[in-house]
C-alpha positions as CSV (number, residue, x, y, z in Angstrom):
1,M,0.0,0.1,-0.1
2,N,1.7,3.4,-1.1
3,Q,1.4,6.7,0.3
4,P,-2.2,8.3,-0.4
5,S,-2.4,11.0,-2.9
6,K,-6.0,11.9,-1.9
7,V,-8.7,10.8,0.6
8,L,-12.4,11.2,-0.1
9,L,-14.5,11.2,3.2
10,M,-18.1,10.5,2.3
11,V,-21.0,11.5,4.8
12,G,-23.6,9.1,4.4
13,S,-25.9,10.7,7.1
14,P,-29.3,12.3,6.0
15,K,-28.7,15.2,8.3
16,G,-25.6,16.0,6.3
17,E,-23.6,18.9,7.9
18,K,-25.8,18.9,11.2
19,S,-24.9,15.1,11.9
20,T,-22.7,13.2,14.2
21,S,-21.3,11.5,11.2
22,N,-20.1,14.9,9.9
23,S,-18.4,15.6,13.4
24,I,-16.4,12.3,13.0
25,A,-15.5,13.0,9.2
26,S,-14.6,16.8,10.1
27,Y,-12.3,15.3,12.8
28,I,-10.7,13.0,10.2
29,L,-10.3,15.5,7.6
30,E,-8.3,17.7,9.9
31,K,-5.9,15.1,10.8
32,F,-5.3,13.9,7.3
33,K,-4.3,17.5,6.6
34,E,-2.1,17.7,9.3
35,N,-0.1,14.7,8.1
36,G,0.4,16.5,4.7
37,V,-2.3,14.3,2.9
38,E,-4.9,15.9,0.5
39,A,-8.5,15.1,1.9
40,E,-11.9,16.3,0.8
41,K,-15.4,15.6,2.4
42,T,-18.7,15.2,0.5
43,Y,-22.3,14.9,1.7
44,I,-23.9,11.9,-0.1
45,V,-27.3,13.2,0.7
46,K,-26.5,16.1,-1.6
47,D,-24.8,14.4,-4.3
48,I,-27.5,11.6,-5.1
49,K,-30.1,14.1,-5.4
50,T,-29.3,15.2,-9.2
51,D,-27.3,13.5,-11.9
52,D,-24.8,16.1,-11.8
53,G,-24.2,15.5,-8.1
54,T,-23.9,11.8,-8.7
55,D,-21.3,12.5,-11.4
56,K,-19.7,14.9,-9.1
57,L,-19.4,12.1,-6.4
58,I,-18.2,9.5,-9.0
59,S,-15.4,11.9,-10.3
60,L,-14.1,12.0,-6.7
61,V,-14.1,8.6,-6.1
62,D,-12.2,8.2,-9.3
63,D,-9.6,10.9,-7.9
64,S,-9.1,9.3,-4.5
65,C,-7.0,6.6,-3.4
66,I,-8.8,6.1,0.0
67,L,-12.5,6.1,0.3
68,I,-13.8,6.6,3.9
69,L,-17.6,6.2,4.4
70,V,-18.9,7.9,7.7
71,A,-22.7,7.3,8.5
72,P,-25.2,6.4,11.3
73,L,-27.0,2.9,11.7
74,Y,-30.4,2.9,10.4
75,V,-32.4,0.0,11.3
76,D,-29.2,-2.1,11.7
77,S,-28.1,-1.3,8.3
78,I,-26.6,1.2,6.0
79,P,-28.8,4.3,5.3
80,A,-30.7,4.4,2.0
81,I,-29.0,7.3,0.5
82,A,-25.5,5.6,1.5
83,I,-26.6,2.3,-0.3
84,K,-27.7,4.2,-3.1
85,A,-24.5,5.9,-3.7
86,M,-22.5,2.5,-3.3
87,E,-24.5,1.5,-5.9
88,K,-23.6,3.9,-8.2
89,I,-20.0,3.7,-7.2
90,Y,-20.1,0.0,-8.2
91,E,-21.9,0.6,-11.5
92,N,-18.9,2.9,-12.3
93,K,-16.1,0.8,-11.1
94,N,-12.9,0.4,-13.2
95,D,-9.3,-1.1,-13.3
96,S,-8.1,1.7,-11.0
97,F,-10.2,0.3,-8.1
98,E,-7.5,-2.5,-7.6
99,K,-5.4,0.4,-6.0
100,K,-8.1,2.1,-3.9
101,Q,-8.7,1.1,-0.2
102,M,-12.0,1.8,1.7
103,M,-12.6,2.2,5.4
104,A,-16.0,2.6,7.2
105,I,-17.0,4.3,10.4
106,F,-20.7,3.7,11.7
107,N,-22.2,5.4,14.8
108,S,-25.4,4.4,16.4
109,G,-27.6,5.6,19.4
110,F,-27.1,2.2,21.1
111,P,-24.6,2.3,24.1
112,E,-22.9,-1.0,22.8
113,P,-20.8,-0.1,19.5
114,H,-21.3,-3.6,18.2
115,H,-24.5,-2.9,16.8
116,N,-22.8,-1.4,14.1
117,D,-20.9,-4.5,13.0
118,L,-23.3,-5.9,10.2
119,A,-23.0,-2.7,8.6
120,I,-19.4,-2.6,8.6
121,D,-19.6,-6.2,7.3
122,M,-21.7,-4.8,4.3
123,C,-18.9,-2.2,3.6
124,K,-16.3,-4.8,3.6
125,K,-18.4,-7.1,1.3
126,F,-19.0,-3.9,-1.1
127,A,-15.1,-3.1,-1.1
128,S,-14.4,-6.7,-2.2
129,S,-17.2,-6.8,-4.9
130,S,-15.9,-3.5,-6.2
131,G,-12.4,-4.7,-6.3
132,M,-11.1,-2.3,-3.4
133,G,-8.9,-3.3,-0.6
134,W,-10.1,-3.3,2.9
135,S,-8.8,-0.9,5.5
136,G,-10.7,-1.7,8.6
137,G,-14.0,-0.3,10.2
138,V,-14.6,1.6,13.5
139,T,-18.1,1.3,15.4
140,V,-19.3,4.2,18.0
141,G,-21.9,3.8,20.1
142,M,-23.8,6.8,21.8
143,G,-23.5,8.6,18.5
144,G,-26.2,11.1,19.7
145,S,-24.4,12.2,22.4
146,L,-22.2,14.2,19.8
147,D,-25.0,15.6,18.5
148,G,-23.3,17.4,15.5
149,K,-20.8,18.8,18.0
150,S,-16.9,18.7,17.4
151,I,-15.7,15.7,18.9
152,E,-12.8,17.5,20.4
153,N,-15.3,19.3,22.6
154,V,-17.1,16.2,23.9
155,G,-15.1,15.1,27.0
156,M,-15.6,11.2,26.8
157,T,-14.4,11.1,23.1
158,K,-10.7,10.6,24.1
159,K,-10.5,7.1,23.2
160,L,-12.3,7.5,19.9
161,R,-9.8,10.4,18.9
162,N,-7.0,8.1,20.1
163,G,-8.0,5.3,17.6
164,L,-8.8,7.7,15.0
165,D,-5.3,9.1,15.1
166,M,-3.7,5.8,15.0
167,A,-6.0,5.3,11.9
168,V,-5.1,8.4,10.0
169,S,-1.5,8.2,11.0
170,A,-1.1,4.7,9.5
171,L,-3.1,5.5,6.1
172,S,-1.1,8.6,5.8
173,S,2.1,6.6,5.7
174,G,0.8,4.2,3.3
175,K,0.0,1.3,6.1
176,P,-2.9,-0.3,6.9
177,V,-5.1,0.6,9.7
178,P,-3.7,-1.3,12.8
179,K,-6.1,-3.9,14.5
180,E,-5.4,-1.7,17.8
181,A,-6.7,1.4,16.4
182,E,-10.1,-0.2,15.5
183,I,-10.2,-1.6,18.9
184,I,-9.5,1.6,20.8
185,A,-11.7,4.0,18.4
186,S,-14.6,1.3,18.7
187,K,-14.5,1.2,22.7
188,P,-17.8,2.5,24.4
189,L,-17.8,6.2,25.0
190,A,-18.8,5.7,28.5
191,P,-18.9,2.3,30.9
192,L,-21.8,0.5,29.6
193,P,-23.6,0.1,33.2
194,I,-23.4,4.1,33.3
195,A,-24.2,4.4,29.7
196,K,-27.5,2.5,29.8
197,F,-28.6,4.0,33.1
198,V,-28.2,7.5,31.6
199,M,-29.9,6.6,28.4
200,C,-32.9,4.8,30.0
201,T,-33.3,7.9,32.5
202,F,-33.2,10.7,30.3
203,G,-34.5,8.8,27.1
204,G,-37.5,8.2,29.4
205,M,-37.9,11.8,30.2
206,M,-37.5,12.9,26.6
207,W,-40.4,10.4,25.4
208,G,-42.6,11.7,28.4
209,K,-42.1,15.2,27.2
210,Q,-43.3,14.1,23.4
211,M,-46.0,12.2,25.1
212,D,-47.2,15.3,26.9
213,K,-47.0,17.3,23.8
214,Q,-48.7,14.9,21.2
215,A,-50.5,12.2,22.6
216,K,-51.1,12.6,26.4
217,K,-54.7,11.9,26.5
218,K,-54.4,8.8,24.0
219,M,-51.2,7.1,25.2
220,Y,-53.3,4.5,27.3
221,D,-56.3,4.1,24.9
222,R,-56.9,0.7,23.8
223,P,-59.2,0.9,21.0
224,Y,-59.1,-2.8,19.7
225,E,-59.6,-4.1,23.3
226,I,-62.4,-6.8,23.4
């Protein structure tokens, strides 16, 4: 694996710039630039809306030697917009793909990062089917806690940042992502007992407020009870 000439970060969240996926992608983008590697970020939700946007995405893919998909987990899978983009990339694959590498980073609202494993496996299969090499995958739990903020400003992201730093450093030097980097970056953002307690407590409060606003009188109705 040679030192990359250009890295393309593809944000696969329908929320685009306001997403957790973009927060992670922005961090990685700056780290590549600090290492002297040209890197560019694109938003799939905008690219696939038009033929011109799709052509632009394909051109960016052709010009890059490392593709990094950063996306949220939707119903235990890859978001539809990201799947559509992957289909377009596959349809336009060429001989240069043999020299490309792909990496994927998925985040979900669950405390346990392993819920993202299936989506990572799908991306690994996509890379193989497209003729690209696989550089590894990172799974991030409690993605909602980032809420579009810079991950450098969220205190519990130290392990995530350390793992991503290791991954970027390796890729910038033309080396594969160390397994250690994947493991460190994929560690839970908070101890699971604490994370589950916080999510159950504050999640319940959030849903309670939604119920008060929209369905308080009908919450316990049983229209089909016999």
